[in-house]
C-alpha positions as CSV (number, residue, x, y, z in Angstrom):
1,M,0.1,0.0,-0.1
2,S,1.6,3.5,-0.5
3,H,0.1,7.0,-1.6
4,D,-1.2,7.8,-4.7
5,P,1.8,8.8,-7.1
6,A,-0.3,11.2,-9.2
7,V,-1.2,13.5,-6.3
8,S,1.2,15.3,-4.1
9,R,1.3,16.3,-0.7
10,Y,2.3,18.6,1.9
11,R,3.3,17.8,5.6
12,F,1.9,18.9,8.7
13,A,3.1,17.6,12.2
14,G,5.0,15.0,10.2
15,I,1.9,13.9,8.2
16,G,1.6,13.8,4.5
17,I,-1.4,15.5,3.5
18,S,-3.1,14.6,0.1
19,V,-3.1,18.0,-2.3
20,V,-6.7,16.5,-3.5
21,D,-10.2,18.0,-4.4
22,M,-13.6,16.2,-4.3
23,P,-12.7,15.5,-7.9
24,G,-9.6,14.8,-7.6
25,L,-10.3,12.0,-4.9
26,I,-12.8,10.8,-7.3
27,R,-10.1,10.2,-10.0
28,S,-8.0,8.8,-7.5
29,V,-10.5,6.0,-6.7
30,A,-10.9,5.2,-10.5
31,R,-7.4,4.9,-11.0
32,R,-7.2,2.6,-8.7
33,L,-10.2,0.4,-9.1
34,N,-8.9,0.4,-12.8
35,G,-5.5,-1.0,-12.1
36,P,-5.0,-4.9,-11.6
37,P,-7.6,-6.2,-9.6
38,H,-5.8,-8.8,-7.8
39,A,-3.4,-5.9,-6.1
40,P,-3.7,-5.8,-2.7
41,G,-6.5,-3.6,-1.5
42,S,-5.9,0.3,-0.3
43,F,-7.4,2.7,1.5
44,V,-8.4,6.2,2.1
45,V,-7.8,8.5,5.4
46,F,-10.2,11.8,5.7
47,R,-8.1,13.9,7.9
48,D,-9.3,16.3,11.1
49,A,-7.5,18.3,13.3
50,H,-8.4,15.6,16.3
51,G,-7.0,13.0,13.9
52,I,-3.6,14.7,13.0
53,V,-3.1,15.2,17.3
54,R,-3.7,11.5,17.8
55,A,-1.4,10.6,15.0
56,T,1.3,12.5,16.5
57,E,0.8,10.5,19.5
58,D,0.3,6.9,18.1
59,S,2.8,5.5,16.3
60,R,0.5,3.1,14.8
61,L,-1.9,5.7,13.5
62,R,0.9,7.6,11.9
63,A,2.1,4.4,10.2
64,A,-1.4,3.9,8.8
65,H,-1.2,7.5,7.5
66,E,1.9,6.9,5.5
67,A,0.2,3.7,4.2
68,A,-2.6,5.4,2.9
69,L,-3.4,6.0,-1.2
70,L,-4.6,9.2,0.0
71,V,-5.0,11.4,3.2
72,C,-7.7,14.0,2.3
73,P,-8.1,17.4,4.1
74,D,-11.8,16.7,5.6
75,G,-11.2,19.4,8.1
76,R,-11.2,23.0,7.3
77,P,-8.1,24.2,9.0
78,L,-5.9,21.3,6.9
79,Y,-7.2,23.0,3.5
80,W,-6.1,26.5,4.7
81,I,-3.0,25.4,5.8
82,G,-2.1,23.8,2.1
83,R,-3.6,26.8,0.7
84,L,-1.0,29.1,2.7
85,R,1.4,26.9,1.8
86,G,1.0,27.6,-2.0
87,A,-0.7,23.7,-2.4
88,A,-2.3,24.2,-5.6
89,G,-5.7,22.4,-6.5
90,I,-6.1,21.4,-2.7
91,G,-10.0,21.7,-1.3
92,Q,-11.6,20.2,1.8
93,V,-12.8,17.0,1.1
94,P,-15.2,16.1,4.1
95,G,-15.7,12.4,4.7
96,I,-19.6,13.0,5.0
97,E,-19.9,14.5,1.3
98,S,-17.6,12.1,-0.2
99,V,-20.1,9.2,0.4
100,E,-22.7,10.6,-1.8
101,A,-20.1,12.1,-4.5
102,V,-18.1,8.8,-4.9
103,C,-21.2,6.9,-4.9
104,R,-22.6,9.2,-7.6
105,A,-19.4,9.2,-9.6
106,G,-19.4,5.5,-9.9
107,I,-22.7,4.5,-11.3
108,A,-21.6,4.5,-14.9
109,Q,-18.9,2.1,-14.3
110,G,-21.4,-0.2,-11.6
111,W,-18.8,0.7,-8.6
112,R,-19.6,-2.3,-5.8
113,H,-19.9,-0.6,-2.2
114,Y,-19.9,-2.3,0.8
115,F,-20.8,-0.4,4.3
116,L,-19.3,-1.4,7.4
117,G,-19.9,0.0,10.6
118,G,-21.9,2.3,12.8
119,G,-24.2,1.3,15.2
120,E,-26.7,-1.9,14.9
121,G,-28.6,-1.7,11.6
122,V,-26.9,1.6,10.8
123,A,-25.1,0.1,7.8
124,E,-28.2,-1.3,6.6
125,R,-30.0,1.8,7.0
126,L,-27.0,3.9,5.3
127,A,-27.1,1.6,2.0
128,A,-31.3,1.9,1.8
129,T,-30.9,5.9,2.3
130,L,-28.2,6.1,-0.8
131,S,-30.2,3.5,-2.7
132,K,-33.3,5.5,-2.7
133,R,-31.1,9.0,-3.5
134,I,-28.7,7.5,-5.8
135,P,-30.6,5.6,-8.6
136,G,-28.4,2.5,-9.7
137,L,-26.6,2.0,-6.5
138,V,-24.9,-1.3,-6.3
139,V,-24.7,-2.3,-2.6
140,A,-22.5,-5.4,-2.4
141,G,-22.9,-5.7,1.4
142,V,-23.5,-4.4,4.9
143,E,-22.0,-4.9,8.2
144,T,-22.0,-4.1,11.7
145,P,-18.7,-5.6,13.5
146,P,-18.5,-5.7,17.2
147,F,-17.0,-2.8,19.0
148,R,-14.2,-5.0,20.5
149,D,-10.9,-6.1,18.4
150,L,-11.7,-9.1,15.7
151,D,-10.0,-12.9,16.5
152,A,-8.1,-14.4,13.9
153,A,-11.0,-16.6,12.4
154,E,-13.4,-13.6,13.0
155,A,-11.4,-11.4,10.8
156,E,-10.8,-13.9,8.4
157,T,-14.7,-14.8,8.1
158,M,-15.2,-11.2,7.5
159,R,-12.8,-10.9,4.9
160,A,-14.3,-13.9,3.0
161,R,-17.7,-12.6,3.1
162,I,-16.3,-8.7,1.6
163,R,-14.4,-11.0,-0.9
164,R,-17.2,-12.9,-1.9
165,S,-19.5,-9.9,-2.5
166,G,-17.0,-8.4,-5.3
167,A,-17.2,-5.5,-3.5
168,Q,-14.8,-2.5,-4.5
169,I,-15.4,0.5,-2.3
170,I,-16.0,-0.2,1.3
171,W,-17.2,2.3,3.7
172,V,-15.9,2.2,7.0
173,G,-17.8,3.9,9.8
174,L,-15.8,2.8,13.2
175,G,-14.2,6.6,14.2
176,T,-10.8,7.6,15.0
177,P,-8.1,6.0,15.6
178,K,-10.2,2.4,15.1
179,Q,-11.1,2.8,11.4
180,E,-7.6,3.8,10.4
181,L,-6.2,0.9,12.5
182,F,-9.0,-1.3,10.8
183,M,-8.5,-0.5,7.3
184,V,-4.3,-0.7,7.6
185,E,-4.9,-4.4,9.1
186,H,-7.8,-5.6,6.8
187,A,-7.2,-4.0,3.7
188,P,-4.3,-5.8,2.2
189,H,-6.3,-8.9,2.4
190,L,-8.9,-7.6,0.0
191,P,-7.5,-7.4,-3.6
192,G,-8.7,-4.6,-5.7
193,T,-10.6,-2.7,-2.7
194,I,-10.6,0.4,-1.4
195,A,-11.5,1.4,2.0
196,M,-12.9,4.5,3.0
197,G,-12.8,5.8,6.8
198,V,-15.9,8.3,7.1
199,G,-16.3,7.9,10.6
200,A,-19.3,9.9,11.8
201,A,-20.7,10.1,7.8
202,F,-22.8,7.0,9.0
203,D,-25.0,9.0,11.4
204,V,-25.0,11.9,9.7
205,L,-25.9,10.6,6.3
206,T,-29.2,8.4,8.0
207,G,-30.2,11.4,9.8
208,R,-29.1,10.1,13.3
209,V,-27.2,12.9,14.2
210,P,-27.5,16.6,12.4
211,R,-24.2,18.2,10.5
212,A,-23.5,21.5,11.4
213,P,-25.3,24.6,9.4
214,R,-22.8,25.5,6.2
215,T,-22.0,29.0,7.6
216,L,-20.1,27.4,10.8
217,Q,-18.4,24.6,7.9
218,I,-17.0,27.3,6.0
219,L,-15.7,29.1,9.0
220,G,-14.1,26.3,10.1
221,L,-16.1,26.1,13.5
222,E,-17.8,22.5,12.8
223,W,-16.5,21.5,15.9
224,A,-18.1,24.3,18.0
225,Y,-21.5,22.9,17.0
226,R,-20.9,19.2,17.6
227,L,-19.8,20.4,20.9
228,A,-22.8,22.8,21.9
229,R,-24.6,19.4,21.1
230,E,-22.5,16.7,22.8
231,P,-20.7,18.8,25.6
232,G,-20.8,15.6,27.9
233,R,-18.7,13.6,25.5
234,L,-16.7,15.9,23.6
235,A,-15.5,18.5,26.1
236,A,-12.2,16.8,26.9
237,R,-11.9,16.0,23.2
238,Y,-11.5,19.3,22.1
239,G,-10.5,21.2,25.1
240,R,-7.5,19.1,24.6
241,T,-7.3,18.7,20.8
242,I,-7.7,21.9,20.0
243,P,-4.9,23.8,22.1
244,R,-2.5,20.9,20.8
245,F,-3.4,21.8,17.4
246,L,-2.9,25.3,17.5
247,G,0.7,24.6,18.9
248,L,1.4,22.7,16.4
249,A,0.5,25.0,13.6
250,L,2.6,27.9,15.5
251,R,5.5,25.8,15.9
252,E,5.1,25.0,12.4
253,S,4.8,28.7,11.3
254,W,7.9,29.6,13.3
255,Q,10.1,26.8,11.8
256,G,8.8,27.5,8.4
257,A,9.7,31.3,8.9
258,R,13.2,30.6,10.4
259,T,14.1,28.1,7.6
260,A,13.0,31.0,4.9
261,A,15.2,33.3,7.4
262,L,18.3,31.4,7.1
263,A,17.8,30.8,3.6
264,Q,17.8,34.6,2.7
265,S,20.8,35.1,5.0
266,S,22.7,32.6,3.1
267,I,22.3,34.4,-0.1
268,P,25.4,36.3,-1.1
269,R,25.5,39.4,-1.2
270,L,26.9,41.7,-4.3
């Protein structure tokens, strides 16, 4: 597994972020699905500030990012940072929006989709919702794995089900970091597939959880909307993530300015 060689990256806190927008994501998926059908499966990460902070603290999660086909700028801050660094062609690529965009893009090619994750019955509801919204969508299967880790026999049984289904795109909604670790473990055993770790998209697209208003999304305040709705669950997470992310951004800004200053000072004066 490796990053799409047709897509450039910029690095933030040591994590490679793909310089991609929504059409670029769809092109990358199409390139991989049009490749050798027996090649090891690959996967896509949709990254926000919380995921970046987690990856700086977890070597397994960091390694999963390096193994991904793409690490899409799901969060507005990663899009802004890319733009500030001159990453032409980058766009915000939210996992929530990617589900419908990729499903629609694959209708003509007959891409086969497998929905794995969410609470009991959520994957089935998501498949039904998208099938109504997108005529011609091919649903290869749905599955709700247990919240605990799978043992070796269970893992191979699950992989066999997915292989038999003929699925090409596997939508994984398990949350960070579980879904990234799940994909890096299982994708190599699912030839010709692409797994997409879209987290809360399962709940949002089925109407179980509302998404922030568009204005807050554009302002990069989607996290504030979630916090206001679930303070008990999210206060500790955001109280730690936001200062840590801002600290990483300030450090990288300072390092970039220092590097530029040193480079300028080394230019011979005539």
